[in-house]
C-alpha positions in Angstrom: 155.7 142.2 45.5 157.7 142.9 48.9 159.0 139.8 50.6 157.3 139.3 53.7 160.2 139.9 56.1 162.0 142.3 53.6 163.4 145.4 55.0 162.0 149.1 54.5 163.3 152.3 54.5 160.7 154.1 56.2 160.1 151.0 58.7 156.7 150.0 57.9 157.3 147.5 55.1 157.0 144.5 57.7 153.8 145.5 59.2 152.2 146.1 56.0 153.5 143.0 54.3 152.1 140.9 57.4 148.9 142.6 57.2 148.7 141.8 53.2 149.8 138.1 54.1 146.7 138.0 56.9 144.2 139.4 54.5 145.3 136.7 51.9 144.9 134.0 54.6 141.3 135.2 55.4 140.2 135.5 51.9 140.6 131.7 51.4 137.4 130.2 50.7 137.3 127.8 53.8 137.4 130.7 56.0 134.9 133.1 54.3 132.6 134.1 56.9 129.4 134.2 54.9 130.1 130.5 53.8 131.0 129.4 57.2 127.8 130.9 58.5 125.8 129.4 55.9 127.3 125.7 56.8 126.5 126.4 60.3 122.9 127.0 59.5 122.5 124.1 57.4 123.9 122.2 60.4 121.6 123.5 62.9 118.6 122.7 60.8 120.1 119.2 60.0 120.4 118.3 63.8 116.7 119.1 64.2 115.5 117.1 61.3 117.4 114.1 62.5 116.3 114.6 66.0 112.9 114.7 65.0 113.1 111.5 62.6 115.6 109.2 64.5 116.5 110.4 68.1 113.7 108.7 70.0 114.4 105.2 68.0 118.2 105.5 68.3 118.0 106.5 72.0 115.7 103.5 72.8 118.1 101.1 70.8 121.2 102.4 72.8 119.5 102.2 76.2 118.1 98.7 75.3 121.7 97.5 74.2 123.1 99.2 77.6 121.0 96.6 79.2 123.3 93.9 78.0 126.8 95.7 78.7 128.6 96.4 82.0 127.0 99.9 82.0 123.4 98.3 82.7 122.9 100.1 86.0 122.8 103.5 83.9 119.6 102.0 81.8 118.1 100.8 85.0 118.5 104.4 86.7 117.0 106.1 83.6 114.2 103.8 83.3 113.2 104.1 87.1 113.4 107.8 86.8 111.5 107.8 83.7 108.9 105.9 85.3 108.6 108.4 88.2 108.4 111.3 85.6 106.0 109.6 83.2 103.1 112.3 83.7 105.4 115.1 83.6 104.6 116.1 79.6 100.9 116.0 80.5 101.6 119.0 83.0 103.2 121.2 80.4 106.4 119.5 80.7 109.8 121.1 81.9 110.8 124.0 79.6 114.2 125.3 79.8 114.7 129.0 79.0 118.5 128.2 78.5 117.7 125.5 75.7 115.1 128.0 74.0 117.7 130.6 73.8 120.6 128.4 72.0 122.4 130.2 69.5 121.7 127.2 67.2 118.3 128.1 67.2 119.1 131.5 65.6 121.1 130.0 63.1 118.0 127.7 62.3 116.1 130.8 62.1 118.5 132.6 59.4 118.6 129.4 57.1 115.2 129.8 55.8 114.8 132.6 57.1 111.8 132.5 59.6 109.8 135.2 60.8 107.2 135.8 63.2 104.5 138.6 62.4 102.3 139.9 65.2 99.1 141.7 64.3 97.1 142.0 67.6 98.1 142.3 71.4 97.3 139.1 73.6 95.8 139.7 77.3 97.8 137.9 79.7 94.4 137.3 81.7 93.4 135.0 78.9 94.3 131.4 77.7 94.6 130.7 74.4 94.5 127.6 71.6 96.4 128.9 68.5 95.3 127.1 65.3 98.6 126.8 63.4 98.3 126.3 59.3 99.4 124.6 57.3 101.3 121.6 58.8 104.0 121.2 56.0 106.2 118.2 56.3 107.7 119.0 59.7 105.8 122.2 61.1 109.5 123.8 61.0 107.7 127.6 61.4 105.7 126.3 64.4 108.8 124.6 66.1 111.3 127.7 65.4 108.5 130.4 66.5 107.2 128.8 69.4 109.6 126.4 70.8 112.5 128.5 70.7 113.0 132.2 71.3 114.9 132.7 67.9 112.0 134.8 66.5 111.5 136.4 70.3 107.9 135.0 70.8 108.1 136.2 74.4 109.0 139.7 73.8 106.5 140.1 70.9 103.8 138.4 73.2 104.9 139.4 76.9 103.6 137.5 79.6 102.2 134.4 77.1 103.6 131.1 77.5 103.6 129.2 74.4 103.1 125.2 74.4 103.5 123.6 71.0 101.3 120.3 70.9 102.6 117.6 69.3 101.9 113.6 69.1 101.7 111.9 72.5 103.9 109.2 71.2 107.0 111.2 71.2 107.0 111.6 74.9 107.2 107.5 75.2 110.7 107.9 73.6 113.6 108.2 76.0 115.9 111.4 75.6 113.7 112.7 72.7 111.0 113.6 75.3 113.4 115.6 77.5 114.5 117.4 74.4 110.8 118.3 73.1 110.0 119.2 76.9 113.1 121.6 77.0 111.6 123.8 74.3 107.9 123.9 75.8 106.4 121.0 73.6 103.7 118.9 75.1 101.3 116.1 73.8 98.5 116.9 72.0 95.7 115.0 73.9 93.0 116.2 76.1 94.4 115.5 79.6 97.3 117.8 78.6 95.3 120.8 77.3 92.7 120.5 80.0 95.4 120.9 82.6 97.1 123.8 80.6 93.7 125.7 80.1 92.1 124.9 83.7 95.1 124.5 86.6 98.1 126.6 85.2 96.8 129.9 85.7 96.4 132.1 82.7 98.6 133.5 79.7 98.9 130.0 78.2 98.9 129.6 74.5 98.7 126.1 73.3 99.8 125.8 69.6 97.9 123.0 67.8 98.6 122.0 64.2 95.1 121.6 63.4 95.3 119.7 60.2 97.7 117.0 61.5 98.8 114.1 59.5 96.2 114.4 56.7 97.2 117.8 56.0 101.0 116.7 55.7 99.8 114.2 52.8 98.8 117.3 50.7 102.1 119.3 51.5 103.8 120.4 48.4 105.4 123.7 47.1 102.8 126.2 45.6 100.0 125.0 47.3 97.9 126.5 50.0 95.5 124.2 51.3 94.4 123.6 55.0 92.6 120.5 56.3 90.0 122.0 58.9 86.4 121.8 57.7 85.7 118.6 59.9 88.1 119.6 62.4 86.1 120.9 65.3 87.5 119.2 68.4 90.0 122.1 69.2 86.9 124.6 69.2 85.0 122.5 71.5 88.1 122.4 74.0 88.3 126.2 73.5 84.5 126.5 74.4 84.8 124.1 77.5 87.7 126.2 78.8 86.6 129.8 77.6 90.0 129.8 75.7 90.5 132.6 72.9 90.9 131.2 69.4 93.8 132.7 67.5 94.2 131.5 63.7 97.9 131.7 62.4 98.8 131.0 58.8 102.5 130.2 58.0 103.5 131.4 54.4 106.1 129.3 53.0 105.7 126.2 55.4 104.7 123.9 52.3 108.0 125.1 50.2 110.7 123.6 52.1 110.0 120.1 51.0 108.9 118.2 47.9 107.0 115.2 48.3 105.6 112.2 46.3 102.0 112.9 46.3 100.0 109.4 46.1 96.7 109.7 44.5 93.4 108.7 46.1 92.8 105.0 45.6 96.5 104.2 45.1 98.1 101.6 47.5 100.4 104.2 48.6 97.4 106.6 50.0 96.1 103.5 51.4 99.3 102.5 53.3 99.5 106.1 54.5 95.9 106.3 55.8 96.3 103.1 57.7 99.2 104.2 59.7 97.6 107.6 60.1 94.5 105.7 61.6 96.4 103.3 63.8 99.7 105.2 64.6 98.7 108.6 64.6 101.1 109.8 61.7 101.4 109.2 58.2 104.8 108.2 56.4 105.7 110.7 53.6 108.0 110.2 50.8 109.7 113.6 50.7 113.1 115.1 50.0 115.1 118.4 50.3 118.3 119.7 49.5 121.9 117.7 50.3 124.0 118.7 53.2 126.8 120.1 51.0 124.9 121.0 47.9 121.5 122.5 47.0 121.7 120.6 43.6 121.6 117.2 45.4 118.6 115.3 47.2 118.7 115.1 51.2 116.9 115.7 54.3 117.9 119.4 54.7 115.0 121.6 53.9 115.2 124.0 51.0 116.0 127.5 52.1 112.7 129.4 51.4 111.3 132.1 53.4 108.6 131.1 56.2 106.6 133.8 57.5 104.2 133.4 60.3 101.4 135.5 61.0 99.4 135.7 64.2 96.1 136.6 63.6 93.4 138.4 65.9 92.1 136.4 68.8 88.2 135.2 68.6 86.6 135.9 72.0 85.1 132.3 73.2 82.8 132.2 76.1 83.1 129.7 78.6 80.5 126.8 78.1 80.7 123.6 80.5 78.7 121.4 77.9 78.6 123.3 74.6 76.1 122.2 72.0 77.1 120.9 68.3 75.4 124.4 67.4 77.8 126.2 69.6 80.7 124.4 68.3 79.6 124.8 64.5 79.0 128.6 65.2 82.7 129.5 66.5 84.3 126.9 64.1 82.4 128.9 61.0 83.8 132.1 62.7 87.3 130.5 63.2 87.4 129.4 59.4 86.3 132.8 58.1 89.0 134.5 60.3 91.5 132.2 58.8 90.5 133.0 55.2 90.6 136.5 55.8 94.0 136.5 57.7 95.3 134.8 54.4 94.0 137.2 52.1 94.9 140.3 54.0 98.7 139.1 54.2 99.2 136.9 51.0 100.5 139.5 48.4 103.0 140.8 51.1 104.8 137.5 51.0 105.1 136.7 47.3 101.6 135.3 46.3 99.1 136.8 43.8 96.0 138.5 44.8 94.2 135.9 42.7 95.4 133.1 45.3 92.8 131.3 47.1 93.2 129.4 50.3 91.7 125.9 49.8 89.8 124.7 52.9 89.2 121.0 52.8 
């Protein structure tokens, strides 16, 4: 081969040799573009998983420690401001388009990948309650689709402001609350939902993961089951405010983590139910892949496609005092619409025609 700086009779040897050397450098594994992209995707997902699991507790501990240092004034100032800002989450929070458009969320999207499918237009003159199914372990599809712009939810549903509702306890955690609110996440309680559906104009869409903690306990790959049959509170709220109901099914949400399922009556299920009853969430023993290898266990979810299909809105009348008969009627309509949505799209996303949605 020609040495890098060897003279050439036609004067082009030096340029060709340098080009060849540069190609060799950029063919080195650690500079391979596709592998760098994949690692960035893994890191983007891991940062959210860790934020979800430990950011609130870690920041609380750091601030408490700061009280005992020379920087105590920082903690005092933050907690003083927190006291004044305490009710902001109940009014829809403080969303940031800048945060929702971070490049990290596009890497997050592409890791699985996650896709948002629109089936019908939504009127900006109406308010909506989106029912998201299934919960999965962390509701990763719900977060990516509705708390970021990675799947272009604002372009697919122009004039609609999505608010993903999650446990109110998350908004008592310093710093974590700011992070959540920046994405348009709000507490899933009556005060917040009443405010958004009655005092925040029209075009609001509140995303409620209806199955909640109970549904997460049955989350496992290959299983399509929802906890819905006795979940009617969201229908009552929709009737009180005249907010249309929109069923959503996220194919693949249950595929990204593997979980240890405790049988009914076992000590493990007893502990989970006690946590669910008194704290609002159920601790799960689950695992995904490792940070550097898909052959090891870790907190990084498995790279499985998640496709979130937004169904047709169900027009809901405004009834200030809905009867149980009214609630049951529209709840049954909602269940029927969700099953139809699942059946219509299941074969498009890898499920057999014989697959049945289990409604518990």
